[in-house]
N, C-alpha and C positions, 0 to 999 in steps of 0.2 A: 504493500500500499504506500503510495507516495503522499507526502505531507506538504502543505503549502510552505512557502518561505517564512510566512508569519508564525506558523506552528513551530518551525525550527528556531526562529528567533526567541519565541516564548519560552522554549524548552532551555535554550542557552541562558536566558536571564534566570530562570529558576535554578539552574545548576550553579551560576555565578552567585546568586544570592545565598543559596545554601553553602556553598563553599567559603564565601565571605565570612559568614557567621561561625562556621567551623574553624577557619583559620584563626580568627580572633579568640575563639575559645580554647583551641588545641595547639596553636603555633603553626609556623610554616612547615615543619616536618611532621606534625601530628595528623595532617589531613591525608586520608587515603582516598585515592581516585574511585576505587570500588564503592566505598561507603557514600561518597557524594553522588555517584551515578545511581546507586540503589535507591537513595532518598528521592531522586528525580524520576524514579520508576524505569530507569533504563539499565542496560548491562554495562559492564566495564568496557567492552568492545566498542560500544557506541560512542565512547569518550572522543575518539579522534575524528568523528564526524562534526564535532563542535570546537575542538582545541587542537592545536598543533602538538602541544607538550603540557606536562604538569606545570611547568614555569609560566606558560601562557595563561593557565588557569589561575595560578597564584597571583600573578600581576592583575588579571581581571578582578580577582577577589579583593585584592588590596584597593584597587580603584573604587569598587563597590562599597567597601568599608569607609574609606574617606568620604564618598558621596553621602552615605548614610549620616555620618557624624556631622558633616557640613550642614546637611538639611535639618538635623536636629537642633544645632546651635543657631542657624539662621532663623528657624521657627521661634526659638526662645527670645530672639532680640526683636521680633516684629513689633511688639508693642512698647519697647523700651524708649524713654525719653532721649533726645539727642545727647550723644556723649556718654550715655550710660549703657550702650549695648555690651561692651566688654564685660561689665559686671554680670549681666545675665548669662553671658558665655561661661564665666568662672562658676556661677551658681549652678548652671545645668551640668557643665562638665564634671564638677565635683560632687555630683548627687550620688547618693548611696546606691540608687538604682543603676546607674551606669557603672559604678564600681563593682557591684555584685554581679553584673551581667556583661562581662567583657565581649560577648558575642553581639552586643548592641553598641558597644562603646567605641572609643577612638582606636584605630589600628596602631597608632604609636604607643599608647599605653599598654596595649596587649602584646605588641610585637618588636619593640625597640631592640632588644638583644638579638632576636632572630634576623631583623633587617639589617643590623650591623654585620652580621656573619653571612649574609646572603652572597651567593655566587656573584663574582666580579661581572659577569656578562649581564646580569639583570639590575645591577646597581644603578646604572643611568636611569632606567625607568622607575625605580623606586624613588630616586632623587626628584625626577620630574613630577611624581605624585606629591611629594613633600612640598615642592615649589607651588604646585596648584592649591594645596591646602592652605599654605601661608597666604597666597594671593586671595583666596576667598575669605580668609579671616582678617586680613590686614585693614579693611575698611572700618571694622568695628573696634579696633585697638585704640587705646588712649594715645594721644599725641597730636600735634599739629602737622609736623612734617613726616614725610614718608619714613625717613630714617628713625625718627622717634617711635612710630608705629611699628617698624620692624624690630627695633630693640624691645618694645613692650611685648610684641608677639613671642619672641624667643624666651624672654624672662617668664612670662605669664605661662605659656604652654610647656616650657621644660619644668617649671614648678608643679604644674598640675599633673603632668605626666608622671613625675616622680612621686607625688602624693598618691595617685592612684595605684602605682605599682607597689608602694610600700603598704598602703591599705589592704590590697588584695592578699598580701602575705599573712596579715594579721588573722587569727582564727576567731577572734571575738568581735561580734558586730559593734559593740559600744566602742571598742578600740578603733575600729575602722572609721566610725562616725567622728571620733574625736580627731583623728588625723586629717580627715576631709574638712571638718568645720574649722580647725586651726589654720590649715592651708587657705581656705577660703577667706577667713577673717584677715589673715595676713596680707593676701593679694589685694583685697578690697580697700585696705588702708594704705597700700603702697604706691598707688598712682594718683 
């Protein structure tokens, strides 16, 4: 039976969405192609009808993860007063919800060590995704000049990524909340 191009595209989107969540939850090396394909209702052999390689799937998954967190953060700032958008980003990013569900959170908080160790041939594509992420968040950052906004982006996001990573290590929910709240308070008072 032949499927329409739209059907194939829809299946690919489903595979990428599932893989993106799995990658953020399990890491770059934890995702098994067979499991992703099974979740999509396909066989492992059908994988190559949609992707050239596992790296291709991982990069698409990473793009999807960035797209999801960017959309989440952009939605959070929609009703914020001028100049206050970055505060909504901090509050949303450092939420217990995103901390406890890495599959819905920022790929950087979930995957930074994996991304740093990624194979050299895919690093330029990873860097391109980071640049896109920065570009999408930059307009919301505090500061008047672009250089000020870039500095704020790197300070704010590096701090938030570290806080999420530390909080995820902690076994006690109250301790996670304390780390997130302390970081949130620190950032909101710092700019």
